[in-house]
C-alpha positions in Angstrom: -0.5 0.1 -0.4 1.0 3.9 -1.0 0.4 6.3 0.6 -0.9 9.8 -1.0 2.9 11.3 -0.5 4.2 8.7 -2.8 6.1 6.4 0.7 5.0 2.6 1.0 2.7 2.7 3.7 3.8 0.6 7.3 1.8 -2.0 8.9 0.9 -2.3 12.0 3.5 -5.6 13.0 6.3 -3.2 11.9 5.3 0.0 13.4 5.7 -2.0 16.6 8.9 -3.0 15.8 10.1 0.0 15.2 8.0 1.6 18.2 10.3 -0.4 20.7 14.0 0.1 19.1 13.1 3.7 21.4 14.3 4.4 24.8 11.6 6.4 25.0 9.0 3.7 25.2 12.1 0.5 26.2 12.2 3.1 29.6 8.1 3.6 29.9 7.9 -0.6 29.3 10.2 -1.3 31.9 8.9 1.3 34.7 5.7 0.0 33.9 6.4 -3.0 34.5 8.5 -3.1 38.2 5.3 -1.0 39.6 2.6 -3.2 38.2 4.7 -6.0 40.2 5.5 -3.9 43.2 1.2 -3.7 42.9 0.5 -7.0 43.4 3.2 -7.4 45.8 1.9 -4.7 48.4 -1.7 -6.5 47.7 -4.2 -5.1 50.8 -6.9 -4.5 47.0 -10.2 -2.3 47.6 -12.3 -0.1 45.5 -9.9 2.5 45.2 -7.3 0.1 43.1 -9.9 1.4 40.9 -10.6 4.7 41.5 -7.0 5.8 41.1 -6.1 5.2 38.0 -8.9 6.2 37.0 -9.5 9.6 37.5 -5.7 9.4 36.0 -7.3 8.4 33.2 -10.1 11.0 32.9 -7.8 13.7 33.2 -5.2 12.8 31.0 -7.2 14.8 27.8 -6.7 18.4 30.0 -3.4 17.5 31.3 -2.1 16.6 27.4 -4.1 19.6 26.6 -2.5 22.1 29.5 1.3 20.9 28.1 0.7 21.6 25.0 -0.6 24.7 25.1 1.7 26.0 27.9 5.2 24.0 27.7 5.1 22.5 23.9 4.2 26.1 22.5 5.8 28.4 24.9 7.9 30.7 23.0 11.2 31.8 24.3 11.2 34.4 27.5 14.1 36.8 28.0 14.5 37.8 31.5 17.3 40.3 31.0 20.6 38.0 29.0 18.5 35.7 30.3 16.5 33.3 28.4 13.9 31.0 29.4 12.9 28.2 26.7 13.4 24.6 27.6 14.3 21.9 26.0 10.7 20.1 25.9 9.9 23.8 23.9 12.5 23.3 21.5 12.5 19.9 21.0 8.9 20.3 20.4 9.4 23.3 17.6 12.4 20.6 16.3 9.3 18.5 15.4 6.9 20.9 13.5 9.8 21.8 11.7 10.4 17.5 10.8 7.4 16.2 11.7 8.7 13.0 10.4 12.0 13.0 12.2 11.7 10.1 14.4 13.8 11.2 16.6 11.3 14.2 17.2 8.5 11.9 18.2 9.1 10.8 22.0 9.3 12.9 25.0 12.8 13.4 25.1 14.9 11.5 28.0 16.2 14.9 30.5 12.2 15.2 30.2 11.0 11.9 30.3 12.7 10.5 33.6 12.1 13.7 35.7 8.2 13.3 34.7 8.2 9.4 35.4 10.1 9.9 38.9 7.9 13.5 39.1 5.0 11.2 38.8 6.5 8.8 42.0 6.2 11.5 44.3 3.4 13.3 43.6 1.8 9.7 44.2 3.3 7.1 46.7 3.7 10.1 49.9 0.0 11.4 49.5 -1.9 8.1 48.4 0.5 6.3 50.2 1.5 2.8 49.1 -1.3 0.6 47.6 -2.9 3.4 46.4 0.2 5.3 45.3 1.2 1.9 43.0 -2.6 1.6 41.2 -2.4 5.1 40.3 1.2 5.0 39.2 0.1 2.1 37.2 -2.6 4.7 35.3 -0.2 7.0 34.8 2.5 5.1 33.9 0.0 3.4 31.2 -1.5 6.9 30.4 2.6 7.8 29.1 3.1 4.6 27.0 -0.2 5.1 25.7 1.2 8.8 24.5 4.3 7.6 22.7 2.6 4.9 20.7 -0.1 7.2 19.8 1.9 9.9 18.8 4.5 7.4 17.1 2.5 6.5 15.2 0.0 8.8 13.8 3.6 10.6 12.8 4.1 7.0 11.2 3.6 5.8 7.6 0.5 3.5 9.1 -2.3 5.1 8.3 -5.8 4.4 9.9 -8.1 1.4 9.4 -10.6 1.9 12.6 -12.7 5.4 13.0 -11.6 5.9 16.4 -7.5 5.7 15.1 -8.7 7.8 12.7 -10.7 10.5 14.6 -7.4 11.4 16.6 -4.7 11.1 13.3 -6.5 13.7 11.0 -6.7 15.5 14.1 -3.0 15.5 15.1 -2.5 16.1 11.5 -5.0 19.3 11.4 -2.7 20.5 14.4 0.9 20.0 12.2 -0.2 21.1 8.5 -3.4 23.2 8.6 -3.5 25.3 12.0 -1.5 25.0 15.5 -3.9 26.7 17.0 -6.4 23.6 18.1 -6.1 20.2 17.8 -4.1 20.0 21.3 -5.1 16.6 22.2 -3.0 13.1 21.0 -4.2 10.2 22.7 -8.0 11.7 23.0 -9.1 15.3 22.6 -12.0 16.1 25.0 -10.4 18.9 26.3 -10.4 20.0 22.5 -14.0 19.7 22.6 -14.3 21.2 25.9 -12.2 24.0 25.4 -13.6 25.3 22.2 -9.8 23.4 20.3 -11.6 21.3 17.9 -13.3 23.7 15.1 -14.0 21.8 11.7 -11.2 21.7 9.5 -12.5 24.2 6.8 -13.3 26.8 9.2 -9.8 27.7 9.6 -7.5 28.8 7.9 -4.7 27.3 7.1 -1.9 29.0 9.8 1.8 30.1 7.8 3.5 29.3 11.0 2.2 25.7 11.4 5.9 24.8 11.0 8.0 27.2 12.4 4.7 28.1 15.8 6.4 31.5 15.3 9.9 31.1 16.6 12.2 32.5 13.9 14.5 29.8 15.1 17.5 31.2 13.0 17.2 34.1 14.7 
C-alpha cells in the first residue's frame, strides 16, 4: 500500500517493531512492569485500586491540553540576559519543523526521567503505597499510550478504524492546518470542551504551523 505522498505505508506489526527500538518506550515499559509487580506484591486491594487509575485516565485529556498549550508551545521568554526556553519546547518546535523525524516524536529522555520520578513523588506520599502504586500503574499506562499514539500518527501506518482515524486526522490538522487547534493526542475531550476542535474548513491554513511563529535562525 502507498500513501498519498508516495511513500509505502507501514503495517502495524512493522510499526510496533520500530517503536520498541526506541529508548522512551523501552524505559516506560520497564517502569510500568516494575510498578505493576510492586503493586501485586503489596496487596491490600480495594475499590480505590480502580478509582485511582480511573481518575488519572479521566484527567488525561486536560493534562495533554495544558502541557501542549502552555509548555510545548511556550515561546522563549527573555529575562535580562537570560532566555527561558525549556528543552521540551525547543524539541517540540523542531518536531513541528520536521514531523517525520522519528527522533523528535518521542518525549526526550531528560524530560521523561523527571516526569516518571515526579509522578512517583506526587502519588506515593499522598496516597500511600497500595493506592499510590495503583495510580502510577494508570499514569504510566497513559504515558505509554501517549507515546504509542503519537508515534503511530507520525509513522506511515494509515488508519483502519474509526477511532484512530479521528485522532490521526486531528493531530495532522494541528501540524499541517493550524497549530492553534487540536491539542490532544490520545483523546480530544479537552479540545471539545475548551473550543479547540473546530471543523477543518472553519479555520485558515496557518503560515506558522511549522515554525510556531519562532524564527529559529535568529
